[in-house]
C-alpha positions as CSV (number, residue, x, y, z in Angstrom):
1,Y,97.5,106.4,98.9
2,W,95.9,108.3,96.0
3,L,92.5,107.5,97.1
4,A,93.1,109.0,100.5
5,L,93.7,112.6,98.9
6,V,89.8,113.1,98.4
7,P,88.8,112.7,102.0
8,S,91.8,114.7,103.2
9,A,91.0,117.4,100.8
10,G,87.5,117.3,102.1
11,V,88.6,117.7,105.7
12,L,90.8,120.7,104.9
13,V,88.1,122.4,102.9
14,G,85.5,121.7,105.6
15,L,88.0,123.1,108.1
16,C,88.4,126.4,106.1
17,A,84.5,126.4,105.6
18,A,83.8,126.0,109.3
19,L,86.2,128.9,110.0
20,A,84.5,131.0,107.4
21,R,81.1,130.1,108.9
22,L,82.2,131.0,112.4
23,W,83.6,134.3,111.1
24,R,80.5,135.3,109.2
25,E,77.8,134.2,111.5
26,P,79.3,133.2,115.0
27,R,77.2,130.4,116.5
28,A,78.0,128.2,119.5
29,E,78.0,124.9,117.6
30,W,80.8,126.2,115.2
31,L,82.8,127.6,118.1
32,L,82.4,124.2,120.1
33,L,83.5,122.1,117.1
34,L,86.5,124.3,116.2
35,G,87.4,124.7,119.8
36,V,87.4,120.9,120.4
37,A,89.5,120.3,117.4
38,F,92.1,123.0,118.0
39,G,92.1,122.4,121.7
40,T,92.9,118.7,121.0
41,G,95.5,119.5,118.4
42,F,97.1,121.9,120.8
43,A,97.0,119.6,123.7
44,L,98.8,116.8,121.6
45,I,101.4,119.2,120.3
46,S,102.2,120.8,123.6
47,L,102.4,117.5,125.4
48,S,104.8,115.9,122.8
49,L,107.0,118.9,123.0
50,R,107.1,119.0,126.8
51,L,107.6,115.4,127.1
52,P,109.1,113.9,124.0
53,F,110.9,111.0,125.7
54,Y,107.5,109.5,127.1
55,A,106.2,108.8,123.4
56,Q,103.1,110.8,124.2
57,C,101.5,111.0,120.9
58,K,98.8,108.1,120.9
59,A,95.7,108.0,118.7
60,F,93.7,107.3,121.8
61,Y,94.4,111.0,123.0
62,G,92.9,112.5,119.7
63,L,89.8,110.4,119.9
64,S,87.9,113.5,121.2
65,A,88.4,115.4,117.9
66,L,86.8,112.5,116.0
67,V,83.3,114.3,115.8
68,P,84.8,117.6,114.5
69,F,87.0,115.7,112.1
70,A,83.9,113.9,110.7
71,V,82.0,117.2,110.5
72,F,84.8,118.8,108.7
73,G,85.1,116.2,106.4
74,G,81.2,116.0,105.6
75,L,81.2,119.9,105.2
76,G,84.0,119.8,102.9
77,L,83.0,117.1,100.5
78,D,79.5,118.6,100.3
79,W,81.2,122.1,99.4
80,I,83.4,120.3,96.8
81,A,80.4,118.4,95.4
82,A,78.3,121.5,95.3
83,R,80.8,123.5,93.3
84,L,81.4,120.9,90.6
85,G,77.7,121.0,89.4
86,R,77.2,118.1,87.2
87,A,80.3,116.3,87.9
88,Q,79.6,116.0,91.7
89,A,78.8,112.3,91.2
90,L,82.6,112.0,90.7
91,V,83.4,113.0,94.3
92,W,80.9,110.5,95.8
93,I,82.2,107.8,93.5
94,L,85.8,108.4,94.7
95,I,84.8,108.4,98.3
96,G,82.6,105.2,97.8
97,T,85.7,103.8,96.2
98,W,87.9,104.8,99.2
99,A,85.4,103.5,101.7
100,L,85.2,100.2,99.9
101,C,89.0,99.9,99.7
102,S,89.5,100.8,103.2
103,Y,86.8,98.2,104.3
104,A,88.4,95.6,102.2
105,T,91.9,96.2,103.6
106,Y,91.0,95.2,107.0
107,W,87.6,93.2,107.2
108,S,87.8,91.0,104.0
109,Q,89.3,87.5,104.4
């Protein structure tokens, strides 16, 4: 679980960076990415609060937010790596280790 903190931090930092970018220079692509992400989140939360007995929270319903999620992760990890200066290789080593462990968990025999 410790390895998953780096990509999670990247997504959160990327979300904040995307919000800041939209605030500083409003552009359609950032509005679209943030709108899809927040719209999907709002739809899932409101549906599960309205119909809690149907078990409506399924991963399939959040699949439309996968592209903004990946963009936020990449933007956040790039922002973190740029701020670390000479230690930016550490971020990419940790991401690579997480990716290899995730792959080995499900696809190795």
